[in-house]
PDB file of N, CA, C and O in Angstrom, chain B, residues numbered from 101:
ATOM      1  N   GLN B 101     -14.987   2.349 -10.512  1.00  0.00           N
ATOM      2  CA  GLN B 101     -14.899   1.188 -11.136  1.00  0.00           C
ATOM      3  C   GLN B 101     -14.164   0.169  -9.991  1.00  0.00           C
ATOM      4  O   GLN B 101     -13.265   0.569  -9.252  1.00  0.00           O
ATOM      5  N   SER B 102     -14.669  -1.133  -9.972  1.00  0.00           N
ATOM      6  CA  SER B 102     -14.214  -1.907  -9.065  1.00  0.00           C
ATOM      7  C   SER B 102     -12.827  -2.619  -9.472  1.00  0.00           C
ATOM      8  O   SER B 102     -12.517  -2.853 -10.641  1.00  0.00           O
ATOM      9  N   MET B 103     -12.106  -2.904  -8.453  1.00  0.00           N
ATOM     10  CA  MET B 103     -10.701  -3.514  -8.779  1.00  0.00           C
ATOM     11  C   MET B 103     -10.877  -4.943  -9.163  1.00  0.00           C
ATOM     12  O   MET B 103     -10.096  -5.532  -9.911  1.00  0.00           O
ATOM     13  N   SER B 104     -11.956  -5.487  -8.611  1.00  0.00           N
ATOM     14  CA  SER B 104     -12.038  -7.171  -8.870  1.00  0.00           C
ATOM     15  C   SER B 104     -13.565  -7.266  -9.499  1.00  0.00           C
ATOM     16  O   SER B 104     -13.823  -7.255 -10.703  1.00  0.00           O
ATOM     17  N   ARG B 105     -14.442  -7.352  -8.503  1.00  0.00           N
ATOM     18  CA  ARG B 105     -15.906  -7.852  -9.201  1.00  0.00           C
ATOM     19  C   ARG B 105     -16.733  -6.622  -9.716  1.00  0.00           C
ATOM     20  O   ARG B 105     -16.836  -5.508  -9.201  1.00  0.00           O
ATOM     21  N   VAL B 106     -17.249  -7.070 -10.770  1.00  0.00           N
ATOM     22  CA  VAL B 106     -18.010  -5.970 -11.429  1.00  0.00           C
ATOM     23  C   VAL B 106     -19.252  -5.555 -10.481  1.00  0.00           C
ATOM     24  O   VAL B 106     -20.003  -6.321  -9.877  1.00  0.00           O
ATOM     25  N   GLY B 107     -19.274  -4.157 -10.510  1.00  0.00           N
ATOM     26  CA  GLY B 107     -20.365  -3.575  -9.697  1.00  0.00           C
ATOM     27  C   GLY B 107     -20.263  -3.696  -8.194  1.00  0.00           C
ATOM     28  O   GLY B 107     -21.262  -3.454  -7.515  1.00  0.00           O
ATOM     29  N   LYS B 108     -19.137  -4.051  -7.634  1.00  0.00           N
ATOM     30  CA  LYS B 108     -19.029  -4.077  -6.265  1.00  0.00           C
ATOM     31  C   LYS B 108     -18.060  -2.952  -5.739  1.00  0.00           C
ATOM     32  O   LYS B 108     -16.905  -3.159  -5.369  1.00  0.00           O
ATOM     33  N   CYS B 109     -18.607  -1.905  -5.757  1.00  0.00           N
ATOM     34  CA  CYS B 109     -17.905  -0.710  -5.348  1.00  0.00           C
ATOM     35  C   CYS B 109     -16.996  -0.859  -3.885  1.00  0.00           C
ATOM     36  O   CYS B 109     -15.995  -0.183  -3.649  1.00  0.00           O
ATOM     37  N   ILE B 110     -17.453  -1.681  -3.156  1.00  0.00           N
ATOM     38  CA  ILE B 110     -16.798  -1.811  -1.758  1.00  0.00           C
ATOM     39  C   ILE B 110     -15.612  -2.263  -2.006  1.00  0.00           C
ATOM     40  O   ILE B 110     -14.759  -1.937  -1.180  1.00  0.00           O
ATOM     41  N   ASP B 111     -15.252  -2.957  -2.939  1.00  0.00           N
ATOM     42  CA  ASP B 111     -14.062  -3.600  -3.356  1.00  0.00           C
ATOM     43  C   ASP B 111     -12.852  -2.630  -3.405  1.00  0.00           C
ATOM     44  O   ASP B 111     -11.677  -2.962  -3.249  1.00  0.00           O
ATOM     45  N   ASN B 112     -13.356  -1.283  -3.665  1.00  0.00           N
ATOM     46  CA  ASN B 112     -12.280  -0.254  -4.020  1.00  0.00           C
ATOM     47  C   ASN B 112     -11.673   0.407  -2.597  1.00  0.00           C
ATOM     48  O   ASN B 112     -10.647   1.086  -2.561  1.00  0.00           O
ATOM     49  N   GLY B 113     -12.355   0.134  -1.645  1.00  0.00           N
ATOM     50  CA  GLY B 113     -11.928   0.812  -0.287  1.00  0.00           C
ATOM     51  C   GLY B 113     -10.545   0.551   0.070  1.00  0.00           C
ATOM     52  O   GLY B 113      -9.828   1.530   0.272  1.00  0.00           O
ATOM     53  N   PRO B 114     -10.039  -0.663   0.184  1.00  0.00           N
ATOM     54  CA  PRO B 114      -8.631  -0.914   0.563  1.00  0.00           C
ATOM     55  C   PRO B 114      -7.647  -0.157  -0.424  1.00  0.00           C
ATOM     56  O   PRO B 114      -6.640   0.452  -0.060  1.00  0.00           O
ATOM     57  N   MET B 115      -8.080  -0.285  -1.684  1.00  0.00           N
ATOM     58  CA  MET B 115      -7.017   0.458  -2.715  1.00  0.00           C
ATOM     59  C   MET B 115      -7.114   1.881  -2.403  1.00  0.00           C
ATOM     60  O   MET B 115      -6.076   2.525  -2.248  1.00  0.00           O
ATOM     61  N   GLU B 116      -8.306   2.459  -2.292  1.00  0.00           N
ATOM     62  CA  GLU B 116      -8.395   3.941  -2.184  1.00  0.00           C
ATOM     63  C   GLU B 116      -7.494   4.334  -1.005  1.00  0.00           C
ATOM     64  O   GLU B 116      -6.627   5.205  -1.075  1.00  0.00           O
ATOM     65  N   GLY B 117      -7.766   3.646   0.028  1.00  0.00           N
ATOM     66  CA  GLY B 117      -7.024   3.916   1.317  1.00  0.00           C
ATOM     67  C   GLY B 117      -5.579   3.861   1.171  1.00  0.00           C
ATOM     68  O   GLY B 117      -4.883   4.667   1.788  1.00  0.00           O
ATOM     69  N   PHE B 118      -4.978   2.832   0.279  1.00  0.00           N
ATOM     70  CA  PHE B 118      -3.604   2.698   0.169  1.00  0.00           C
ATOM     71  C   PHE B 118      -3.153   3.733  -0.663  1.00  0.00           C
ATOM     72  O   PHE B 118      -2.096   4.267  -0.328  1.00  0.00           O
ATOM     73  N   PHE B 119      -3.825   4.211  -1.864  1.00  0.00           N
ATOM     74  CA  PHE B 119      -3.358   5.147  -2.596  1.00  0.00           C
ATOM     75  C   PHE B 119      -3.329   6.587  -1.977  1.00  0.00           C
ATOM     76  O   PHE B 119      -2.496   7.451  -2.251  1.00  0.00           O
ATOM     77  N   GLY B 120      -4.380   6.708  -1.092  1.00  0.00           N
ATOM     78  CA  GLY B 120      -4.366   8.196  -0.214  1.00  0.00           C
ATOM     79  C   GLY B 120      -3.241   8.079   0.576  1.00  0.00           C
ATOM     80  O   GLY B 120      -2.522   9.078   0.595  1.00  0.00           O
ATOM     81  N   THR B 121      -2.869   7.065   1.278  1.00  0.00           N
ATOM     82  CA  THR B 121      -1.765   7.015   2.286  1.00  0.00           C
ATOM     83  C   THR B 121      -0.460   7.174   1.345  1.00  0.00           C
ATOM     84  O   THR B 121       0.414   7.942   1.746  1.00  0.00           O
ATOM     85  N   LEU B 122      -0.273   6.496   0.114  1.00  0.00           N
ATOM     86  CA  LEU B 122       0.956   6.523  -0.631  1.00  0.00           C
ATOM     87  C   LEU B 122       1.070   8.237  -0.987  1.00  0.00           C
ATOM     88  O   LEU B 122       2.119   8.834  -0.743  1.00  0.00           O
ATOM     89  N   LYS B 123      -0.020   8.880  -1.535  1.00  0.00           N
ATOM     90  CA  LYS B 123       0.204  10.198  -1.788  1.00  0.00           C
ATOM     91  C   LYS B 123       0.569  11.112  -0.721  1.00  0.00           C
ATOM     92  O   LYS B 123       1.424  11.987  -0.853  1.00  0.00           O
ATOM     93  N   THR B 124      -0.133  10.883   0.400  1.00  0.00           N
ATOM     94  CA  THR B 124       0.002  11.748   1.668  1.00  0.00           C
ATOM     95  C   THR B 124       1.470  11.697   2.247  1.00  0.00           C
ATOM     96  O   THR B 124       2.072  12.681   2.677  1.00  0.00           O
ATOM     97  N   GLU B 125       1.957  10.408   2.197  1.00  0.00           N
ATOM     98  CA  GLU B 125       3.201  10.025   2.944  1.00  0.00           C
ATOM     99  C   GLU B 125       4.559  10.289   1.939  1.00  0.00           C
ATOM    100  O   GLU B 125       5.696  10.590   2.304  1.00  0.00           O
ATOM    101  N   MET B 126       4.096  10.091   0.665  1.00  0.00           N
ATOM    102  CA  MET B 126       5.389  10.131  -0.204  1.00  0.00           C
ATOM    103  C   MET B 126       5.461  11.258  -1.258  1.00  0.00           C
ATOM    104  O   MET B 126       6.549  11.720  -1.601  1.00  0.00           O
ATOM    105  N   PHE B 127       4.299  11.691  -1.762  1.00  0.00           N
ATOM    106  CA  PHE B 127       4.325  12.332  -3.128  1.00  0.00           C
ATOM    107  C   PHE B 127       3.663  13.714  -3.022  1.00  0.00           C
ATOM    108  O   PHE B 127       3.944  14.452  -3.966  1.00  0.00           O
ATOM    109  N   TYR B 128       2.865  14.223  -2.107  1.00  0.00           N
ATOM    110  CA  TYR B 128       2.367  15.591  -2.013  1.00  0.00           C
ATOM    111  C   TYR B 128       3.478  16.606  -2.058  1.00  0.00           C
ATOM    112  O   TYR B 128       4.433  16.479  -1.292  1.00  0.00           O
ATOM    113  N   GLY B 129       3.412  17.567  -2.879  1.00  0.00           N
ATOM    114  CA  GLY B 129       4.555  18.604  -3.017  1.00  0.00           C
ATOM    115  C   GLY B 129       5.741  18.071  -3.570  1.00  0.00           C
ATOM    116  O   GLY B 129       6.673  18.875  -3.555  1.00  0.00           O
ATOM    117  N   LYS B 130       6.001  16.931  -4.068  1.00  0.00           N
ATOM    118  CA  LYS B 130       7.238  16.620  -4.563  1.00  0.00           C
ATOM    119  C   LYS B 130       7.064  16.511  -6.204  1.00  0.00           C
ATOM    120  O   LYS B 130       6.003  16.167  -6.725  1.00  0.00           O
ATOM    121  N   LYS B 131       8.182  16.832  -6.895  1.00  0.00           N
ATOM    122  CA  LYS B 131       8.188  16.781  -8.287  1.00  0.00           C
ATOM    123  C   LYS B 131       9.253  15.683  -8.778  1.00  0.00           C
ATOM    124  O   LYS B 131      10.305  15.503  -8.164  1.00  0.00           O
ATOM    125  N   PHE B 132       8.968  15.096  -9.718  1.00  0.00           N
ATOM    126  CA  PHE B 132       9.900  14.102 -10.229  1.00  0.00           C
ATOM    127  C   PHE B 132      10.451  14.594 -11.721  1.00  0.00           C
ATOM    128  O   PHE B 132       9.748  15.309 -12.436  1.00  0.00           O
ATOM    129  N   LYS B 133      11.615  14.199 -12.075  1.00  0.00           N
ATOM    130  CA  LYS B 133      12.013  14.715 -13.285  1.00  0.00           C
ATOM    131  C   LYS B 133      11.653  13.796 -14.494  1.00  0.00           C
ATOM    132  O   LYS B 133      11.493  14.217 -15.640  1.00  0.00           O
ATOM    133  N   THR B 134      11.546  12.528 -14.118  1.00  0.00           N
ATOM    134  CA  THR B 134      11.029  11.609 -15.151  1.00  0.00           C
ATOM    135  C   THR B 134      10.026  10.721 -14.697  1.00  0.00           C
ATOM    136  O   THR B 134       9.834  10.541 -13.494  1.00  0.00           O
ATOM    137  N   LEU B 135       9.313  10.101 -15.665  1.00  0.00           N
ATOM    138  CA  LEU B 135       8.281   8.997 -15.399  1.00  0.00           C
ATOM    139  C   LEU B 135       8.933   7.822 -14.790  1.00  0.00           C
ATOM    140  O   LEU B 135       8.289   7.136 -13.995  1.00  0.00           O
ATOM    141  N   GLU B 136      10.219   7.511 -15.108  1.00  0.00           N
ATOM    142  CA  GLU B 136      10.976   6.586 -14.553  1.00  0.00           C
ATOM    143  C   GLU B 136      11.333   6.669 -12.967  1.00  0.00           C
ATOM    144  O   GLU B 136      11.283   5.766 -12.132  1.00  0.00           O
ATOM    145  N   GLU B 137      11.677   7.910 -12.825  1.00  0.00           N
ATOM    146  CA  GLU B 137      11.797   8.324 -11.355  1.00  0.00           C
ATOM    147  C   GLU B 137      10.602   7.951 -10.586  1.00  0.00           C
ATOM    148  O   GLU B 137      10.640   7.135  -9.665  1.00  0.00           O
ATOM    149  N   LEU B 138       9.659   8.491 -10.933  1.00  0.00           N
ATOM    150  CA  LEU B 138       8.339   8.344 -10.306  1.00  0.00           C
ATOM    151  C   LEU B 138       8.079   6.838 -10.069  1.00  0.00           C
ATOM    152  O   LEU B 138       7.860   6.435  -8.926  1.00  0.00           O
ATOM    153  N   ARG B 139       8.099   6.029 -11.090  1.00  0.00           N
ATOM    154  CA  ARG B 139       7.844   4.623 -11.084  1.00  0.00           C
ATOM    155  C   ARG B 139       8.638   4.069  -9.922  1.00  0.00           C
ATOM    156  O   ARG B 139       8.152   3.423  -8.993  1.00  0.00           O
ATOM    157  N   ASP B 140      10.046   4.426 -10.090  1.00  0.00           N
ATOM    158  CA  ASP B 140      11.034   3.681  -9.042  1.00  0.00           C
ATOM    159  C   ASP B 140      10.529   4.344  -7.583  1.00  0.00           C
ATOM    160  O   ASP B 140      10.658   3.597  -6.613  1.00  0.00           O
ATOM    161  N   LYS B 141      10.076   5.413  -7.387  1.00  0.00           N
ATOM    162  CA  LYS B 141       9.849   5.868  -5.989  1.00  0.00           C
ATOM    163  C   LYS B 141       8.601   5.154  -5.570  1.00  0.00           C
ATOM    164  O   LYS B 141       8.542   4.784  -4.398  1.00  0.00           O
ATOM    165  N   ILE B 142       7.563   4.903  -6.397  1.00  0.00           N
ATOM    166  CA  ILE B 142       6.311   4.093  -6.097  1.00  0.00           C
ATOM    167  C   ILE B 142       6.572   2.584  -5.665  1.00  0.00           C
ATOM    168  O   ILE B 142       5.996   1.968  -4.768  1.00  0.00           O
ATOM    169  N   GLY B 143       7.657   2.096  -6.581  1.00  0.00           N
ATOM    170  CA  GLY B 143       8.137   0.742  -6.154  1.00  0.00           C
ATOM    171  C   GLY B 143       8.761   0.876  -4.815  1.00  0.00           C
ATOM    172  O   GLY B 143       8.370   0.144  -3.906  1.00  0.00           O
ATOM    173  N   GLU B 144       9.597   1.656  -4.638  1.00  0.00           N
ATOM    174  CA  GLU B 144      10.255   1.733  -3.382  1.00  0.00           C
ATOM    175  C   GLU B 144       9.253   1.917  -2.017  1.00  0.00           C
ATOM    176  O   GLU B 144       9.468   1.384  -0.929  1.00  0.00           O
ATOM    177  N   TYR B 145       8.247   2.696  -2.307  1.00  0.00           N
ATOM    178  CA  TYR B 145       7.254   2.889  -1.234  1.00  0.00           C
ATOM    179  C   TYR B 145       6.294   1.774  -1.115  1.00  0.00           C
ATOM    180  O   TYR B 145       5.870   1.523   0.013  1.00  0.00           O
ATOM    181  N   ILE B 146       5.871   1.037  -2.164  1.00  0.00           N
ATOM    182  CA  ILE B 146       5.005  -0.179  -1.966  1.00  0.00           C
ATOM    183  C   ILE B 146       6.055  -1.413  -0.968  1.00  0.00           C
ATOM    184  O   ILE B 146       5.672  -2.068   0.001  1.00  0.00           O
ATOM    185  N   LYS B 147       7.214  -1.415  -1.506  1.00  0.00           N
ATOM    186  CA  LYS B 147       8.198  -2.256  -0.666  1.00  0.00           C
ATOM    187  C   LYS B 147       8.219  -1.840   0.685  1.00  0.00           C
ATOM    188  O   LYS B 147       8.096  -2.694   1.562  1.00  0.00           O
ATOM    189  N   PHE B 148       8.369  -0.558   0.997  1.00  0.00           N
ATOM    190  CA  PHE B 148       8.368  -0.132   2.450  1.00  0.00           C
ATOM    191  C   PHE B 148       7.234  -0.476   3.057  1.00  0.00           C
ATOM    192  O   PHE B 148       7.267  -1.066   4.137  1.00  0.00           O
ATOM    193  N   TYR B 149       6.032  -0.141   2.420  1.00  0.00           N
ATOM    194  CA  TYR B 149       4.570  -0.348   3.053  1.00  0.00           C
ATOM    195  C   TYR B 149       4.428  -1.771   3.396  1.00  0.00           C
ATOM    196  O   TYR B 149       3.883  -2.019   4.471  1.00  0.00           O
ATOM    197  N   ASN B 150       4.834  -2.758   2.652  1.00  0.00           N
ATOM    198  CA  ASN B 150       4.673  -3.964   2.689  1.00  0.00           C
ATOM    199  C   ASN B 150       5.497  -4.524   3.749  1.00  0.00           C
ATOM    200  O   ASN B 150       4.998  -5.351   4.512  1.00  0.00           O
ATOM    201  N   GLU B 151       6.683  -4.165   3.871  1.00  0.00           N
ATOM    202  CA  GLU B 151       7.819  -4.844   4.684  1.00  0.00           C
ATOM    203  C   GLU B 151       8.342  -4.109   6.040  1.00  0.00           C
ATOM    204  O   GLU B 151       8.917  -4.658   6.980  1.00  0.00           O
ATOM    205  N   GLU B 152       8.025  -2.825   5.920  1.00  0.00           N
ATOM    206  CA  GLU B 152       8.599  -1.959   7.170  1.00  0.00           C
ATOM    207  C   GLU B 152       7.416  -1.241   7.875  1.00  0.00           C
ATOM    208  O   GLU B 152       7.470  -1.209   9.104  1.00  0.00           O
ATOM    209  N   ARG B 153       6.325  -0.646   7.244  1.00  0.00           N
ATOM    210  CA  ARG B 153       5.418   0.166   7.837  1.00  0.00           C
ATOM    211  C   ARG B 153       4.322  -0.556   8.659  1.00  0.00           C
ATOM    212  O   ARG B 153       3.523  -1.402   8.258  1.00  0.00           O
ATOM    213  N   PHE B 154       4.461  -0.034   9.897  1.00  0.00           N
ATOM    214  CA  PHE B 154       3.713  -0.813  10.966  1.00  0.00           C
ATOM    215  C   PHE B 154       2.247  -0.334  10.779  1.00  0.00           C
ATOM    216  O   PHE B 154       2.103   0.837  10.427  1.00  0.00           O
ATOM    217  N   GLN B 155       1.210  -1.052  10.960  1.00  0.00           N
ATOM    218  CA  GLN B 155      -0.194  -0.774  10.757  1.00  0.00           C
ATOM    219  C   GLN B 155      -0.956  -1.178  12.089  1.00  0.00           C
ATOM    220  O   GLN B 155      -0.860  -2.328  12.517  1.00  0.00           O
ATOM    221  N   LYS B 156      -1.673  -0.267  12.703  1.00  0.00           N
ATOM    222  CA  LYS B 156      -2.395  -0.476  14.160  1.00  0.00           C
ATOM    223  C   LYS B 156      -3.273  -1.752  13.810  1.00  0.00           C
ATOM    224  O   LYS B 156      -3.309  -2.734  14.551  1.00  0.00           O
ATOM    225  N   ARG B 157      -3.956  -1.660  12.653  1.00  0.00           N
ATOM    226  CA  ARG B 157      -5.030  -2.720  12.376  1.00  0.00           C
ATOM    227  C   ARG B 157      -4.576  -4.165  12.329  1.00  0.00           C
ATOM    228  O   ARG B 157      -5.365  -5.108  12.385  1.00  0.00           O
ATOM    229  N   LEU B 158      -2.933  -4.319  12.198  1.00  0.00           N
ATOM    230  CA  LEU B 158      -2.465  -5.517  12.001  1.00  0.00           C
ATOM    231  C   LEU B 158      -1.578  -5.789  13.357  1.00  0.00           C
ATOM    232  O   LEU B 158      -0.518  -6.414  13.386  1.00  0.00           O
ATOM    233  N   GLY B 159      -2.174  -5.247  14.353  1.00  0.00           N
ATOM    234  CA  GLY B 159      -1.430  -5.533  15.681  1.00  0.00           C
ATOM    235  C   GLY B 159      -0.034  -4.861  15.689  1.00  0.00           C
ATOM    236  O   GLY B 159       0.882  -5.447  16.265  1.00  0.00           O
ATOM    237  N   CYS B 160       0.182  -3.698  15.101  1.00  0.00           N
ATOM    238  CA  CYS B 160       1.575  -2.917  14.879  1.00  0.00           C
ATOM    239  C   CYS B 160       2.556  -3.747  14.206  1.00  0.00           C
ATOM    240  O   CYS B 160       3.736  -3.724  14.554  1.00  0.00           O
ATOM    241  N   MET B 161       2.147  -4.456  13.290  1.00  0.00           N
ATOM    242  CA  MET B 161       3.026  -5.260  12.511  1.00  0.00           C
ATOM    243  C   MET B 161       2.903  -4.744  11.002  1.00  0.00           C
ATOM    244  O   MET B 161       1.888  -4.172  10.602  1.00  0.00           O
ATOM    245  N   ALA B 162       4.035  -4.995  10.185  1.00  0.00           N
ATOM    246  CA  ALA B 162       3.962  -4.669   8.815  1.00  0.00           C
ATOM    247  C   ALA B 162       3.192  -5.781   8.106  1.00  0.00           C
ATOM    248  O   ALA B 162       3.194  -6.926   8.559  1.00  0.00           O
ATOM    249  N   PRO B 163       2.500  -5.428   6.936  1.00  0.00           N
ATOM    250  CA  PRO B 163       1.722  -6.435   6.441  1.00  0.00           C
ATOM    251  C   PRO B 163       2.366  -7.794   6.077  1.00  0.00           C
ATOM    252  O   PRO B 163       1.725  -8.841   6.171  1.00  0.00           O
ATOM    253  N   LEU B 164       3.656  -7.749   5.656  1.00  0.00           N
ATOM    254  CA  LEU B 164       4.431  -8.979   5.284  1.00  0.00           C
ATOM    255  C   LEU B 164       4.588  -9.885   6.561  1.00  0.00           C
ATOM    256  O   LEU B 164       4.510 -11.113   6.570  1.00  0.00           O
ATOM    257  N   GLU B 165       4.829  -9.044   7.661  1.00  0.00           N
ATOM    258  CA  GLU B 165       5.305  -9.749   8.950  1.00  0.00           C
ATOM    259  C   GLU B 165       3.777 -10.386   9.484  1.00  0.00           C
ATOM    260  O   GLU B 165       3.677 -11.499  10.002  1.00  0.00           O
ATOM    261  N   TYR B 166       2.893  -9.673   9.303  1.00  0.00           N
ATOM    262  CA  TYR B 166       1.514 -10.147   9.718  1.00  0.00           C
ATOM    263  C   TYR B 166       1.077 -11.427   8.920  1.00  0.00           C
ATOM    264  O   TYR B 166       0.557 -12.394   9.478  1.00  0.00           O
ATOM    265  N   ARG B 167       1.328 -11.360   7.568  1.00  0.00           N
ATOM    266  CA  ARG B 167       1.093 -12.583   6.826  1.00  0.00           C
ATOM    267  C   ARG B 167       1.857 -13.762   7.118  1.00  0.00           C
ATOM    268  O   ARG B 167       1.353 -14.885   7.123  1.00  0.00           O
ATOM    269  N   ASN B 168       3.108 -13.519   7.371  1.00  0.00           N
ATOM    270  CA  ASN B 168       4.086 -14.640   7.812  1.00  0.00           C
ATOM    271  C   ASN B 168       3.583 -15.349   8.963  1.00  0.00           C
ATOM    272  O   ASN B 168       3.429 -16.570   9.000  1.00  0.00           O
ATOM    273  N   GLN B 169       3.321 -14.513   9.938  1.00  0.00           N
ATOM    274  CA  GLN B 169       2.707 -15.043  11.340  1.00  0.00           C
ATOM    275  C   GLN B 169       1.394 -15.689  11.075  1.00  0.00           C
ATOM    276  O   GLN B 169       1.167 -16.769  11.620  1.00  0.00           O
ATOM    277  N   ALA B 170       0.595 -15.201  10.377  1.00  0.00           N
ATOM    278  CA  ALA B 170      -0.704 -15.793  10.167  1.00  0.00           C
ATOM    279  C   ALA B 170      -0.685 -17.183   9.479  1.00  0.00           C
ATOM    280  O   ALA B 170      -1.459 -18.088   9.793  1.00  0.00           O
ATOM    281  N   SER B 171       0.373 -17.289   8.404  1.00  0.00           N
ATOM    282  CA  SER B 171       0.487 -18.503   7.870  1.00  0.00           C
ATOM    283  C   SER B 171       1.191 -19.647   8.761  1.00  0.00           C
ATOM    284  O   SER B 171       1.086 -20.859   8.575  1.00  0.00           O
ATOM    285  N   LYS B 172       1.834 -19.087   9.636  1.00  0.00           N
ATOM    286  CA  LYS B 172       2.405 -20.227  10.645  1.00  0.00           C
ATOM    287  C   LYS B 172       1.360 -20.703  11.440  1.00  0.00           C
ATOM    288  O   LYS B 172       1.452 -21.866  11.834  1.00  0.00           O
ATOM    289  N   CYS B 173       0.314 -19.992  11.778  1.00  0.00           N
ATOM    290  CA  CYS B 173      -0.874 -20.526  12.689  1.00  0.00           C
ATOM    291  C   CYS B 173      -1.920 -21.514  11.840  1.00  0.00           C
ATOM    292  O   CYS B 173      -2.643 -22.337  12.401  1.00  0.00           O
ATOM    293  N   ALA B 174      -1.888 -21.317  10.516  1.00  0.00           N
ATOM    294  CA  ALA B 174      -2.727 -22.057   9.719  1.00  0.00           C
ATOM    295  C   ALA B 174      -2.313 -23.597   9.686  1.00  0.00           C
ATOM    296  O   ALA B 174      -2.966 -24.397   9.016  1.00  0.00           O
TER     297      ALA B 174
END
């Protein structure tokens, strides 16, 4: 199922990559006592991923840092 446009399976690639990374780095082998605890941990990871986790494809910058730099150039 596409995250945006109907019938465009290629749209799923970035999200599938993100969720694979999230599961690998944060959740495989871990158990959570409550659904709320799991939700909190996912929120914390998303914040970390966007603000702190460096990515080679973004010139070794975090996504937020890359976006801020790109908006200065525009």
